N, C-alpha and C positions, 0 to 999 in steps of 0.2 A: 755194444752201445746201450747207456742206461736209458730207459724208458721215460718218454715224454708224456705218458698218458697219466691223468688224475682221475680217478673214480668217483662220480658224485653218488654216495650211496644214500640213497633217499629212501631206503627200505623203512618200514617202522615196525616190522616182526624183528626183534632182536635175535634170535635164533638164525633166521635165515641171513640177516645182516652179517653174523659173523660166520656164517658158512661162505657166504659170497667173499667176505674179506680174505678169508684163508684160501680160496679158489683162485681168486684174481692176483694174488700178492705176487708171483713171479713176473707180472706183465706191468705192473703200475709203480708209478713214482712214489704216489701218495694216494691217500683216500680222502675225501672231503665228506664230513656228516654234517648235518644240519639240525635246527630244533626238533622237527618231528621224530626223528629217531631216540634223540637225547630225552625228549618228553615222554616216549613211550618206554625207555630202558633205563632210564638214569645216566649219570656221567660216567658210571662204571663202564658203560659200552665204549666209552672212548679209551679206557685203560686196556680193553680186552681186544679192540680192534689194533691198537698200537702195538700188540704184540706180532701181528702180521705186517703192517706198513705203517709210515708215519702218517699222523692223522692231523688234518686241518679243521678245525671246528669253524664251521660257515656258519657263524651267528650274526652277521653283518651288525656287529655291536655299532650302537649309536646312541650313546647317552652321555649324561655329565661324566667328568673325569672320575670321579670316585667311584661311580658305578661300573665304568668300564674295567677299572682296576680291578674290581671283585670278580667280574664276569672272566677276565683274563688269568686271575689267581686261579679260579676253579678249573678252567679248562686246562691250564698248564699242570696244575697239581695232579689233575686226573690223567696226564701223559700224553696231551695234544702237542704235536712240534710247532703248531702255527694256528694262527687265528685270522679271521677276514672282518674288516671292520668298515663302515661307511666313513666318508670323508666329511659330509657337511655339518656334523657337531663342531668341526673345527680343529685346529691345531693342538689345544690343550687336551682334549678328550683322545685324540691319536696317540699323544705324548703319554699319557697315562698308561696306555697298552704297552707302549715299548719299553716303558720303565720298569713293568713287571718283571721282565726276563728279556734280556737284550740279544740273548742267543736264540730265541724263539723267533719264528717267521711271522712277519705281519704283512698282511695282504690289505690294500685299500681299494673298495670298489670305487672305479671310476665313472663307469655306466654299465647298465644292465643288458640282458640279452633278449627279453621278451618283447613283443610289439609295443612301441612307443616307449620303452625302457630307459631310452636316454633324452627324454623330451626336458626334465628338469634337473639335468646333471652339469654343471659346469667343468669340462673337461680340462681345460687349461689351469683354472684353480686346483682342482683335485689333484692332478698331476704334481704342481708346484708343492701342494701339502705332502704328498707322499715322498718327495725328494727332502723336504723341510725337515721331516720327521724321523726320516732315516729308515723308511720302510724296505721290506725285503723286496716287494714287488707289489703290482696293483693287477686288479681283475677288471678285463676288457673283453667284449663278446664277440665270439665267433660269428655270429648272426649279422655283424657290420665289420667287415674286415677293414673298412676305411676308417672306423674308430681305432681299431687296432695300430694300423700304421699312424695315425694322428698321435697315438698314445706313445708309442715306440720314438717317434721324433722329439717328445717332451720329455720322456723320463730317462734318458739316456741308457745305462747298462742294467736299470733294475729289470727284475723278472716280470713277465707277463703271463698269466694264467687265464685260459680262456673257455669259458661256457658256451654252450649252445650247439654243439656237434652232435648228430644224431637225431633225436625226436624233435629239436627246434629247428632242424634244417641247415645248421651251419656248416662250412667246408674246413675241414681240416688243413687242408693242402693250402687254401687262400689264406686262411688265419695265420699259418706258420710262416707263409711268405711274407704276410704283412709285418711279422716281427714277434708274434708270440712264442713263448719257450715252452709251455705245457697247455695241452688241450685237456678240457674237462669234459667227459662223457658220463651220463646218467643212466636213463632208461634204456638205452641202446645195449648197456651191458647186464645192470641188475634185473631188467625184465626179462632179460634172455632165457631160453631153456637150458643154455650152456654158458653160464657167464665166463668162465674160463675161456673158452674158445672165442667169445665176444671181444674180449679183452685183449686176447693174444692179436685178434685180427685189426683192433684199432690200434694197437700198439706199433704193429709192423708197418701200418700205414704211416706213421709219424718218423720214421727213420729218414 
């Protein structure tokens, strides 16, 4: 069975990030990287990590359509297989991302995993937007399985990727039961003394 684990590789040391990516690759479906690593290492880190696993650029893109387009072009040209964007700038901004390369994955943030991370997010409207623009899937938090369940009821068959398991205290079991397709784990793996063993452990829990 293929892995349902996504590593949030929030390392800022490029050499360590690459070593972890190599070690965990047998146990993860994708690796999600964020601005801190790219700002430290440059976009070429996307190219290097993508040699081991598909890379989602978690840039939470949230700008006017033209700027969104430029960001997506840079990420995809560097080898990213997907990108994460906020919904609140509206449909035209999301469509600009989709139009860069429809074969790439686009995930729309519906609500976030940190405390009070959902207070200013309109779940119904954001789910509707994700469907309207043809997103691959959405981001909904493992820290609030009730939100994942609500999102699942609104988006049909779109993918749900869920952060917040591990350091933030979310339950992978409850989140999968609520309807998530993939579980995102960060610090519980990349800060481990043995990232490969940690990734294998999390991956087996998701079967």
